[in-house]
C-alpha positions as CSV (number, residue, x, y, z in Angstrom):
1,M,0.3,43.0,209.8
2,A,1.2,40.8,206.6
3,Q,1.4,42.7,203.2
4,N,-2.0,43.4,201.6
5,I,-0.6,42.9,197.9
6,Y,-3.9,41.9,196.6
7,D,-5.5,45.2,197.5
8,D,-3.0,46.6,195.0
9,P,-5.3,47.7,191.9
10,G,-2.5,46.3,189.3
11,F,-1.7,43.2,191.0
12,F,-5.4,42.4,191.6
13,E,-5.8,43.1,188.1
14,R,-3.5,40.7,186.5
15,Y,-4.1,37.9,189.2
16,S,-7.9,38.2,188.3
17,R,-6.8,37.0,184.8
18,M,-5.0,33.9,186.0
19,R,-6.3,30.5,185.0
20,R,-6.8,29.4,188.7
21,S,-8.8,33.1,189.2
22,V,-11.2,32.5,186.3
23,G,-11.6,28.7,186.2
24,G,-11.6,28.2,190.1
25,L,-10.7,24.6,191.5
26,D,-10.8,23.1,188.0
27,E,-7.7,24.9,187.0
28,V,-6.0,24.5,190.3
29,L,-3.1,21.6,189.3
30,E,-2.5,20.8,193.0
31,W,-6.3,20.5,194.0
32,P,-7.2,16.9,193.4
33,T,-4.0,15.9,195.9
34,L,-5.4,18.8,198.5
35,R,-8.9,17.9,198.4
36,D,-7.9,14.3,199.5
37,M,-6.1,15.7,202.2
38,V,-9.1,17.6,203.1
39,G,-11.3,14.5,203.0
40,D,-14.8,14.5,203.5
41,V,-16.6,17.5,205.0
42,R,-20.1,16.6,205.2
43,G,-21.7,17.7,208.5
44,R,-18.1,19.7,209.4
45,R,-17.4,23.3,210.6
46,V,-15.2,24.3,207.9
47,L,-12.4,27.0,208.2
48,D,-10.7,28.6,205.0
49,L,-7.6,30.6,205.7
50,G,-7.1,33.1,203.0
51,C,-9.8,32.2,201.1
52,G,-9.5,34.4,198.1
53,M,-12.4,34.5,195.9
54,G,-14.1,31.9,197.6
55,W,-13.6,28.8,195.4
56,F,-12.9,26.3,198.5
57,C,-15.8,27.9,200.5
58,R,-18.3,27.0,197.8
59,W,-17.1,23.9,197.2
60,A,-17.3,22.9,200.9
61,A,-20.6,24.3,201.3
62,D,-21.6,22.1,198.0
63,A,-20.0,19.1,199.6
64,G,-22.1,19.3,202.5
65,A,-20.1,21.5,205.3
66,A,-22.6,22.3,208.0
67,S,-20.9,25.8,208.2
68,V,-17.9,27.8,206.5
69,L,-15.7,30.4,207.3
70,G,-13.8,32.4,205.1
71,I,-11.1,34.7,206.1
72,D,-9.0,36.8,204.2
73,L,-6.9,40.4,204.5
74,S,-7.9,41.5,201.0
75,Q,-11.0,43.4,200.5
76,N,-10.6,43.0,196.8
77,M,-10.8,39.3,197.6
78,L,-14.0,39.2,199.8
79,A,-15.5,41.6,197.6
80,R,-15.2,39.0,194.8
81,A,-16.0,36.1,197.0
82,R,-19.1,37.9,198.3
83,E,-20.4,38.6,194.5
84,M,-19.7,34.7,193.7
85,T,-21.4,33.5,196.5
86,A,-25.3,32.9,196.0
87,A,-27.2,34.0,199.1
88,G,-28.8,31.5,201.8
89,R,-25.5,29.4,201.5
90,P,-23.9,28.2,205.1
91,I,-20.8,30.6,204.3
92,R,-19.4,33.5,205.9
93,Y,-16.5,35.6,204.8
94,E,-14.5,37.8,207.6
95,T,-11.6,40.2,207.0
96,A,-8.7,38.6,209.2
97,D,-4.9,39.1,209.3
98,L,-3.0,35.7,209.5
99,E,-0.3,37.3,210.9
100,T,-2.5,38.2,214.1
101,L,-5.5,35.8,213.6
102,A,-7.4,35.1,216.6
103,L,-9.9,32.2,216.6
104,P,-12.3,30.6,219.5
105,P,-11.1,27.6,220.8
106,D,-12.6,24.1,219.3
107,M,-14.6,26.0,216.8
108,F,-13.7,24.1,213.5
109,D,-13.3,20.5,212.4
110,V,-11.4,21.1,209.3
111,A,-9.2,23.9,208.4
112,H,-7.8,24.5,204.8
113,S,-5.4,27.0,203.2
114,S,-4.1,27.2,199.3
115,L,-1.0,29.1,199.2
116,A,-1.5,31.8,201.8
117,F,1.1,30.8,204.4
118,H,4.3,32.1,202.8
119,Y,3.0,35.6,203.1
120,V,3.2,34.8,207.0
121,E,5.9,35.4,208.9
122,D,5.3,34.0,212.1
123,A,4.1,30.6,211.0
124,G,4.7,29.0,214.2
125,R,1.9,31.4,215.8
126,L,-0.3,30.6,213.0
127,Y,-0.1,27.0,213.6
128,R,-0.6,27.1,217.1
129,T,-3.5,29.8,216.9
130,I,-5.3,27.0,214.2
131,H,-4.4,23.9,216.2
132,A,-6.3,25.6,219.5
133,A,-9.4,26.5,217.1
134,L,-9.7,22.9,216.0
135,A,-11.6,20.1,217.9
136,P,-9.6,17.4,218.9
137,G,-8.7,15.1,215.9
138,G,-9.7,17.9,213.4
139,R,-7.7,18.1,210.4
140,L,-5.5,20.7,208.8
141,A,-4.7,20.5,204.9
142,F,-2.9,23.8,203.1
143,S,-0.5,24.2,200.1
144,T,2.1,26.7,200.1
145,E,5.0,27.7,197.7
146,H,7.8,25.0,197.9
147,P,10.5,26.2,199.8
148,I,12.9,25.3,196.8
149,L,10.7,27.7,194.5
150,M,11.3,30.5,197.1
151,A,15.2,30.1,197.1
152,P,16.1,30.5,193.6
153,S,19.4,32.3,192.7
154,R,19.1,35.8,190.9
155,Q,18.7,34.3,187.7
156,A,16.4,31.8,188.3
157,W,16.7,29.4,185.3
158,E,20.2,28.7,184.1
159,T,20.4,26.6,180.5
160,R,23.2,23.9,180.5
161,P,25.5,23.3,177.5
162,D,23.2,20.5,176.6
163,G,20.2,22.8,176.7
164,R,18.8,21.2,179.6
165,R,17.1,24.5,182.2
166,V,18.0,24.1,185.6
167,W,16.7,25.8,188.8
168,P,19.6,26.6,190.8
169,L,19.3,27.5,194.6
170,D,20.7,30.2,196.3
171,G,20.6,30.4,200.3
172,Y,18.0,27.6,201.1
173,L,19.1,27.8,204.4
174,R,18.9,31.3,205.0
175,E,15.3,31.5,206.1
176,G,13.3,35.1,206.0
177,P,11.3,37.5,203.6
178,R,12.3,37.3,200.1
179,V,11.1,40.2,197.6
180,T,10.3,39.0,194.3
181,D,8.3,40.7,191.5
182,W,5.3,38.3,190.8
183,L,2.5,40.1,189.0
184,A,3.9,43.2,190.9
185,P,7.0,44.6,191.9
186,G,7.9,44.0,195.9
187,V,6.0,41.0,197.0
188,I,7.4,39.7,200.1
189,K,7.2,36.1,200.7
190,H,8.7,34.3,203.9
191,H,11.0,31.4,203.2
192,R,11.0,28.5,205.7
193,T,12.8,25.2,204.9
194,L,10.8,22.3,204.8
195,A,12.3,20.7,208.2
196,T,11.3,24.3,209.6
197,T,7.5,23.8,208.2
198,L,7.0,20.6,209.5
199,N,9.0,21.0,212.8
200,L,6.7,24.3,213.5
201,L,3.5,22.1,212.9
202,I,4.8,19.3,215.4
203,A,5.6,22.0,217.9
204,A,2.3,23.3,217.5
205,G,0.5,19.8,218.9
206,F,-0.3,18.4,214.9
207,T,0.5,14.9,213.9
208,I,1.6,15.1,210.4
209,E,-0.4,12.4,208.3
210,R,0.7,13.3,204.5
211,V,3.2,15.3,202.6
212,D,3.3,15.8,199.1
213,E,5.8,18.0,196.8
214,F,3.8,18.5,194.2
215,G,4.4,19.0,190.6
216,P,2.4,18.5,187.1
217,T,1.3,15.1,186.3
218,Q,1.5,14.0,183.0
219,A,-2.0,14.6,182.2
220,Q,-1.5,18.5,182.9
221,L,1.8,18.6,180.8
222,A,-0.5,16.9,178.0
223,A,-2.8,19.9,178.5
224,H,-0.5,22.5,179.4
225,P,2.9,21.9,177.5
226,D,4.2,25.2,179.3
227,L,4.3,23.7,182.4
228,A,7.6,21.4,181.5
229,D,10.1,23.6,183.5
230,D,8.3,22.6,186.5
231,L,9.4,19.0,186.3
232,E,12.5,20.5,187.4
233,R,11.7,21.1,190.9
234,P,8.5,21.0,192.9
235,M,6.0,23.9,192.5
236,F,4.3,23.5,195.8
237,L,4.3,22.0,199.3
238,L,1.0,20.2,200.3
239,V,0.5,19.3,204.3
240,A,-2.4,17.1,206.0
241,A,-1.8,17.1,209.7
242,R,-4.2,16.0,212.4
243,A,-4.8,18.0,215.9
């Protein structure tokens, strides 16, 4: 079973104050790129893996999806998603662990996930499960923490003599669990190289269509100068693939 850190009261309280938790997709820096990867969802059966507070589920319903299933392990997240979703919309929320996920075959046309797959140890199994659940030609679009972001040295930032801050790596090729203090101590994420992620998708039967190593745009930097360090290494890995 995956670690359910989002049901830790302190973690969830701090997470709920983050920009993306308060402002939704409008505050998700990588959303415009990921939205392009998701593509047209009109009339499609949509799956959101690690749906959190349901922001993407509600967007997909507004964009004309025939049905939307949001799954998450966290009861805190699902409760908030249900509170924020009006009755009568074509959205269902269910509890599921991505580590042991089971889905009916050929049930969905589009699968999406935002910053959830790095909590999963057996990514290969998850990708195979998603591939089997997608109709032929179905799309998968997801974001995850970039593996460079997940493999820093113990002192994450170093300052050069010229004042430039750099992000040194430690053990990039050593894959496996990494424990970090992010909003709470002891958060477990699973580090995989970029090559491993792409090769696991290919082995699961996906055709990779687009890869993006996301960092903030100039417009985003102008609006949020505190993001300047995020030009030193990619923040997120975004992938679009077809079944």
